[in-house]
MMTF fields as JSON, N, C-alpha, C and O atoms, coordinates in Angstrom:
{
  "mmtfVersion": "1.0.0",
  "mmtfProducer": "UNKNOWN",
  "numBonds": 391,
  "numAtoms": 392,
  "numGroups": 98,
  "numChains": 1,
  "numModels": 1,
  "chainsPerModel": [1],
  "groupsPerChain": [98],
  "chainIdList": ["A"],
  "bondAtomList": [4, 2, 8, 6, 12, 10, 16, 14, 20, 18, 24, 22, 28, 26, 32, 30, 36, 34, 40, 38, 44, 42, 48, 46, 52, 50, 56, 54, 60, 58, 64, 62, 68, 66, 72, 70, 76, 74, 80, 78, 84, 82, 88, 86, 92, 90, 96, 94, 100, 98, 104, 102, 108, 106, 112, 110, 116, 114, 120, 118, 124, 122, 128, 126, 132, 130, 136, 134, 140, 138, 144, 142, 148, 146, 152, 150, 156, 154, 160, 158, 164, 162, 168, 166, 172, 170, 176, 174, 180, 178, 184, 182, 188, 186, 192, 190, 196, 194, 200, 198, 204, 202, 208, 206, 212, 210, 216, 214, 220, 218, 224, 222, 228, 226, 232, 230, 236, 234, 240, 238, 244, 242, 248, 246, 252, 250, 256, 254, 260, 258, 264, 262, 268, 266, 272, 270, 276, 274, 280, 278, 284, 282, 288, 286, 292, 290, 296, 294, 300, 298, 304, 302, 308, 306, 312, 310, 316, 314, 320, 318, 324, 322, 328, 326, 332, 330, 336, 334, 340, 338, 344, 342, 348, 346, 352, 350, 356, 354, 360, 358, 364, 362, 368, 366, 372, 370, 376, 374, 380, 378, 384, 382, 388, 386],
  "bondOrderList": [1, 1, 1, 1, 1, 1, 1, 1, 1, 1, 1, 1, 1, 1, 1, 1, 1, 1, 1, 1, 1, 1, 1, 1, 1, 1, 1, 1, 1, 1, 1, 1, 1, 1, 1, 1, 1, 1, 1, 1, 1, 1, 1, 1, 1, 1, 1, 1, 1, 1, 1, 1, 1, 1, 1, 1, 1, 1, 1, 1, 1, 1, 1, 1, 1, 1, 1, 1, 1, 1, 1, 1, 1, 1, 1, 1, 1, 1, 1, 1, 1, 1, 1, 1, 1, 1, 1, 1, 1, 1, 1, 1, 1, 1, 1, 1, 1],
  "groupList": [{"groupName": "UNK", "atomNameList": ["N", "CA", "C", "O"], "elementList": ["N", "C", "C", "O"], "formalChargeList": [0, 0, 0, 0], "bondAtomList": [1, 0, 2, 1, 3, 2], "bondOrderList": [1, 1, 2], "singleLetterCode": "X", "chemCompType": "L-PEPTIDE LINKING"}],
  "groupTypeList": [0, 0, 0, 0, 0, 0, 0, 0, 0, 0, 0, 0, 0, 0, 0, 0, 0, 0, 0, 0, 0, 0, 0, 0, 0, 0, 0, 0, 0, 0, 0, 0, 0, 0, 0, 0, 0, 0, 0, 0, 0, 0, 0, 0, 0, 0, 0, 0, 0, 0, 0, 0, 0, 0, 0, 0, 0, 0, 0, 0, 0, 0, 0, 0, 0, 0, 0, 0, 0, 0, 0, 0, 0, 0, 0, 0, 0, 0, 0, 0, 0, 0, 0, 0, 0, 0, 0, 0, 0, 0, 0, 0, 0, 0, 0, 0, 0, 0],
  "groupIdList": [1, 2, 3, 4, 5, 6, 7, 8, 9, 10, 11, 12, 13, 14, 15, 16, 17, 18, 19, 20, 21, 22, 23, 24, 25, 26, 27, 28, 29, 30, 31, 32, 33, 34, 35, 36, 37, 38, 39, 40, 41, 42, 43, 44, 45, 46, 47, 48, 49, 50, 51, 52, 53, 54, 55, 56, 57, 58, 59, 60, 61, 62, 63, 64, 65, 66, 67, 68, 69, 70, 71, 72, 73, 74, 75, 76, 77, 78, 79, 80, 81, 82, 83, 84, 85, 86, 87, 88, 89, 90, 91, 92, 93, 94, 95, 96, 97, 98],
  "secStructList": [7, 7, 7, 7, 7, 7, 7, 7, 7, 2, 2, 2, 2, 2, 2, 2, 2, 2, 2, 2, 2, 2, 2, 2, 2, 2, 2, 2, 2, 2, 2, 2, 2, 2, 2, 2, 2, 2, 7, 7, 2, 2, 2, 2, 2, 2, 2, 2, 2, 2, 2, 2, 2, 2, 2, 2, 2, 2, 2, 2, 2, 2, 2, 2, 2, 2, 7, 7, 7, 7, 1, 7, 7, 7, 7, 1, 1, 7, 6, 6, 1, 7, 6, 6, 1, 7, 7, 4, 4, 4, 1, 7, 6, 6, 6, 6, 6, 7],
  "xCoordList": [0.828, 0.0, 0.878, 1.953, 0.425, 1.171, 0.643, -0.559, 1.566, 1.178, 0.782, 1.275, -0.112, -0.484, 0.714, 1.553, 0.776, 1.881, 1.815, 0.752, 2.962, 3.025, 3.072, 3.972, 2.123, 2.151, 2.758, 2.272, 3.811, 4.462, 3.553, 2.806, 3.636, 2.863, 3.52, 4.623, 2.833, 3.372, 4.659, 5.596, 4.699, 5.896, 7.081, 8.2, 6.846, 7.929, 8.415, 9.6, 7.491, 7.885, 8.702, 9.566, 8.436, 9.105, 10.439, 11.145, 10.802, 12.046, 13.288, 14.13, 13.458, 14.644, 14.673, 15.741, 13.513, 13.463, 13.878, 14.577, 13.45, 13.841, 15.355, 15.951, 15.975, 17.429, 18.134, 19.102, 17.643, 18.238, 18.085, 19.001, 16.925, 16.703, 17.623, 18.215, 17.745, 18.637, 20.085, 20.795, 20.523, 21.887, 22.058, 23.108, 21.033, 21.085, 21.174, 21.928, 20.404, 20.451, 21.839, 22.38, 22.407, 23.749, 24.773, 25.677, 24.627, 25.541, 25.444, 26.464, 24.22, 24.03, 24.624, 25.248, 24.426, 24.983, 26.507, 27.096, 27.137, 28.604, 29.079, 30.064, 28.375, 28.75, 28.662, 29.547, 27.591, 27.442, 28.511, 29.062, 28.8, 29.818, 31.192, 31.923, 31.531, 32.826, 32.852, 33.876, 31.733, 31.707, 31.881, 32.565, 31.264, 31.415, 32.848, 33.309, 33.551, 34.929, 35.929, 36.947, 35.673, 36.685, 36.282, 37.148, 34.992, 34.447, 34.827, 34.968, 34.99, 35.284, 34.163, 33.896, 33.502, 32.373, 32.803, 32.121, 33.919, 34.371, 34.644, 34.204, 35.368, 35.696, 34.441, 34.302, 33.538, 32.318, 31.435, 30.81, 31.372, 30.588, 31.208, 30.495, 32.521, 33.201, 32.949, 32.632, 33.088, 32.868, 31.407, 31.125, 30.485, 29.062, 28.798, 28.047, 29.407, 29.226, 29.842, 29.256, 31.007, 31.654, 30.805, 30.628, 30.282, 29.445, 28.152, 27.688, 27.562, 26.334, 26.575, 25.8, 27.63, 27.921, 28.279, 27.813, 29.094, 29.498, 28.306, 28.166, 27.449, 26.284, 25.304, 24.662, 25.177, 24.294, 24.806, 24.016, 26.107, 26.687, 26.51, 26.164, 26.743, 26.599, 25.145, 24.883, 24.207, 22.792, 22.34, 21.613, 22.764, 22.377, 22.984, 22.333, 24.224, 24.861, 24.141, 23.95, 23.745, 23.012, 21.655, 21.213, 20.994, 19.713, 19.873, 19.029, 20.939, 21.186, 21.481, 21.043, 22.218, 22.56, 21.325, 21.228, 20.387, 19.174, 18.283, 17.758, 18.108, 17.29, 15.803, 15.412, 14.982, 13.54, 13.05, 13.646, 11.96, 11.372, 10.618, 9.809, 10.894, 10.221, 9.456, 10.014, 8.178, 7.364, 7.846, 7.947, 8.137, 8.564, 9.71, 9.579, 10.838, 11.986, 11.96, 11.517, 12.434, 12.512, 13.976, 14.686, 14.42, 15.797, 15.943, 15.247, 16.829, 16.925, 17.448, 17.169, 18.204, 18.748, 17.729, 17.573, 17.037, 16.054, 14.775, 14.645, 13.82, 12.592, 11.758, 10.904, 11.981, 11.205, 11.802, 11.219, 12.946, 13.574, 12.715, 12.143, 12.613, 11.785, 12.382, 13.6, 11.514, 11.952, 12.743, 12.337, 13.874, 14.703, 15.705, 16.447, 15.748, 16.727, 18.094, 18.231, 19.088, 20.449, 20.604, 21.583, 19.66, 19.729, 20.326, 20.93, 20.156, 20.62, 22.066, 22.574, 22.734, 24.119, 25.01, 25.983, 24.688, 25.527, 25.126, 25.761, 24.093, 23.635, 24.368, 24.771, 24.526, 25.123, 24.039, 23.042, 24.2, 23.143, 22.91, 21.88, 23.856, 23.706, 22.84, 22.398, 22.592, 21.816, 20.323, 19.544, 19.895, 18.479, 17.714, 16.607, 18.307, 17.614, 17.706, 17.023, 18.502, 18.595, 19.659, 19.884],
  "yCoordList": [-1.176, 0.0, 1.247, 1.266, 2.239, 3.495, 4.416, 4.474, 5.136, 6.088, 7.396, 7.72, 8.162, 9.455, 10.394, 10.39, 11.19, 12.13, 13.229, 13.795, 13.527, 14.591, 15.944, 16.204, 16.796, 18.154, 19.076, 19.129, 19.798, 20.666, 21.813, 22.369, 22.147, 23.265, 24.581, 24.599, 25.658, 26.98, 27.254, 27.845, 26.821, 27.021, 26.242, 26.753, 25.018, 24.228, 24.843, 24.766, 25.462, 26.108, 27.374, 27.719, 28.067, 29.333, 29.151, 30.136, 27.942, 27.722, 28.233, 28.859, 28.005, 28.565, 30.094, 30.694, 30.712, 32.178, 32.651, 33.656, 31.928, 32.286, 32.218, 33.09, 31.191, 31.07, 32.219, 32.78, 32.562, 33.672, 34.993, 35.815, 35.199, 36.445, 36.509, 37.552, 35.396, 35.399, 35.65, 36.416, 35.009, 35.221, 36.66, 37.266, 37.205, 38.589, 39.582, 40.552, 39.342, 40.232, 40.186, 41.22, 39.004, 38.895, 39.603, 40.275, 39.449, 40.132, 41.641, 42.33, 42.169, 43.616, 44.103, 45.163, 43.326, 43.705, 43.787, 44.758, 42.786, 42.778, 43.914, 44.584, 44.129, 45.222, 46.579, 47.42, 46.793, 48.059, 48.199, 49.282, 47.118, 47.141, 47.494, 48.305, 46.879, 47.153, 48.58, 49.257, 49.05, 50.412, 51.441, 52.447, 51.193, 52.144, 52.186, 53.213, 51.06, 51.025, 51.553, 52.117, 51.389, 51.754, 52.918, 53.594, 53.16, 54.185, 53.926, 54.862, 52.648, 52.268, 51.381, 50.312, 51.84, 51.092, 49.756, 48.745, 49.761, 48.541, 47.412, 46.28, 47.732, 46.725, 46.247, 45.059, 47.168, 46.771, 45.879, 44.949, 46.145, 45.284, 43.895, 42.892, 43.843, 42.545, 41.744, 40.556, 42.389, 41.69, 41.265, 40.211, 42.084, 41.72, 40.492, 39.604, 40.434, 39.281, 38.024, 36.944, 38.164, 37.019, 36.528, 35.323, 37.452, 37.064, 36.415, 35.453, 36.922, 36.333, 34.897, 34.005, 34.669, 33.326, 32.383, 31.244, 32.848, 31.985, 31.629, 30.476, 32.594, 32.295, 31.391, 30.547, 31.548, 30.68, 29.238, 28.303, 29.056, 27.71, 27.09, 25.914, 27.874, 27.356, 26.987, 25.922, 27.84, 27.552, 26.311, 25.477, 26.189, 25.019, 23.742, 22.698, 23.826, 22.659, 22.255, 21.064, 23.215, 22.902, 22.285, 21.379, 22.763, 22.175, 20.744, 19.896, 20.466, 19.095, 18.206, 17.057, 18.728, 17.942, 17.611, 16.517, 18.54, 18.302, 17.303, 16.385, 17.458, 16.541, 16.745, 17.459, 16.12, 16.259, 15.472, 14.467, 15.944, 15.241, 14.027, 14.122, 12.9, 11.662, 11.186, 11.11, 10.866, 10.461, 9.164, 9.068, 8.189, 6.908, 6.364, 6.155, 6.136, 5.558, 4.053, 3.55, 3.351, 1.898, 1.51, 1.919, 0.712, 0.233, -0.796, -1.811, -0.569, -1.507, -2.887, -3.876, -2.963, -4.241, -5.006, -6.217, -4.3, -4.93, -4.103, -3.162, -4.421, -3.628, -3.633, -2.763, -4.591, -4.653, -3.798, -3.7, -3.183, -2.346, -1.12, -0.573, -0.675, 0.506, 1.761, 1.889, 2.682, 3.94, 4.736, 4.849, 5.29, 6.1, 5.29, 5.855, 3.979, 3.173, 3.34, 3.974, 2.77, 2.88, 2.123, 2.321, 1.267, 0.513, -0.853, -1.128, -1.691, -3.063, -3.224, -4.345, -2.145, -2.235, -2.757, -3.465, -2.415, -2.795, -4.129, -4.587, -4.758, -6.034, -7.191, -7.107, -8.253, -9.456, -10.232, -10.622, -10.466, -11.13, -12.577, -13.158, -13.165, -14.566, -14.731, -15.841, -13.651, -13.768, -13.65, -14.036, -13.139, -12.979, -12.181, -12.557, -11.072, -10.151, -10.517, -9.884, -11.494, -11.884, -11.111, -11.303],
  "zCoordList": [0.0, 0.0, 0.0, 0.6, -0.65, -0.676, 0.404, 0.667, 1.024, 2.052, 1.396, 0.316, 2.041, 1.458, 1.423, 2.324, 0.377, 0.184, 1.237, 1.489, 1.852, 2.857, 2.169, 1.37, 2.468, 1.923, 2.975, 4.104, 2.617, 3.601, 4.023, 3.218, 5.294, 5.816, 5.407, 4.861, 5.678, 5.327, 6.094, 5.558, 7.351, 8.166, 7.587, 7.562, 7.126, 6.535, 5.233, 4.908, 4.479, 3.221, 3.468, 2.663, 4.576, 4.857, 5.579, 5.794, 5.955, 6.7, 5.964, 6.608, 4.651, 3.977, 4.017, 4.132, 3.922, 3.985, 5.372, 5.503, 6.41, 7.776, 7.941, 8.572, 7.379, 7.471, 6.755, 7.269, 5.568, 4.823, 5.57, 5.576, 6.202, 6.946, 8.164, 8.44, 8.893, 10.066, 9.652, 10.304, 8.576, 8.102, 7.611, 7.822, 6.96, 6.496, 7.639, 7.568, 8.695, 9.862, 10.493, 10.886, 10.588, 11.147, 10.259, 10.757, 8.945, 8.024, 8.12, 8.109, 8.214, 8.351, 9.671, 9.724, 10.734, 12.03, 11.966, 12.439, 11.392, 11.296, 10.39, 10.697, 9.272, 8.378, 9.061, 8.901, 9.826, 10.549, 11.621, 11.818, 12.303, 13.344, 12.767, 13.335, 11.639, 11.003, 10.467, 10.567, 9.894, 9.36, 10.468, 10.282, 11.62, 12.734, 13.242, 13.74, 13.114, 13.6, 12.597, 12.997, 11.283, 10.299, 9.401, 8.845, 9.252, 8.343, 6.883, 6.096, 6.527, 5.149, 4.63, 5.179, 3.555, 2.999, 2.393, 2.555, 1.706, 1.045, 2.026, 1.83, 3.072, 4.074, 4.803, 5.096, 5.091, 5.802, 4.928, 5.439, 3.616, 2.733, 2.596, 2.548, 2.533, 2.46, 3.732, 3.67, 4.877, 6.146, 6.312, 6.881, 5.817, 5.874, 5.019, 5.423, 3.843, 2.97, 3.579, 3.507, 4.171, 4.821, 5.991, 6.168, 6.787, 7.922, 7.449, 8.061, 6.37, 5.823, 5.387, 5.733, 4.639, 4.127, 5.272, 5.308, 6.195, 7.316, 8.19, 8.598, 8.483, 9.316, 8.585, 9.211, 7.285, 6.504, 6.527, 6.662, 6.397, 6.441, 7.824, 7.938, 8.872, 10.231, 10.521, 11.081, 10.155, 10.393, 9.625, 10.165, 8.376, 7.585, 8.165, 8.188, 8.63, 9.235, 10.519, 10.768, 11.324, 12.546, 12.236, 12.941, 11.195, 10.815, 10.346, 10.639, 9.625, 9.183, 10.388, 10.433, 11.358, 12.541, 13.369, 13.926, 13.456, 14.234, 13.517, 14.147, 12.243, 11.455, 11.701, 12.624, 10.881, 11.054, 12.263, 12.651, 12.849, 13.98, 13.465, 12.542, 14.074, 13.707, 14.939, 16.033, 14.752, 15.886, 16.516, 17.739, 15.71, 16.251, 15.426, 14.22, 16.086, 15.402, 15.592, 16.625, 14.595, 14.674, 14.583, 13.664, 15.552, 15.544, 14.429, 14.452, 13.448, 12.331, 12.74, 12.063, 13.84, 14.269, 15.117, 14.961, 16.013, 16.895, 16.861, 17.644, 15.978, 15.878, 17.149, 17.318, 18.053, 19.29, 20.401, 21.481, 20.158, 21.174, 21.414, 20.471, 22.675, 22.955, 22.335, 22.214, 21.945, 21.356, 22.374, 23.531, 21.95, 22.827, 23.622, 24.425, 23.421, 24.144, 23.501, 22.455, 24.134, 23.612, 22.305, 21.585, 21.996, 20.754, 20.971, 22.008, 20.0, 20.148, 19.707, 19.678, 19.368, 18.903, 20.026, 19.763, 21.283, 22.411, 23.015, 23.965, 22.49, 23.034, 22.364, 21.204, 23.111, 22.56, 21.801, 22.409, 20.503, 19.745, 20.158, 19.818, 20.887, 21.294, 22.541, 22.837, 23.271, 24.515, 24.275, 25.146, 23.147, 22.792, 23.835, 24.22, 24.298, 25.187, 26.658, 27.464, 27.059, 28.469, 29.161, 30.356]
}
């Protein structure tokens, strides 16, 4: 049987825009900070661009590390293992759960 197709919610669709806005705000902040310290437009724009790209990479990496929320995980080695347990990787397969 085929499962129904998941349609993303509005919040899930707007997540990339949220990341771009957060990275943009950080870039503008760094650019303004550098401009106030040096009074050079060129250097402040370069630093703003570097901060934007670096923050975008960090945010995307953190999102990948967190991963999507899954209601119930299944242990591929021991499907009967309770959710959230350490997993059956540390169990001796010869004991059969004893």
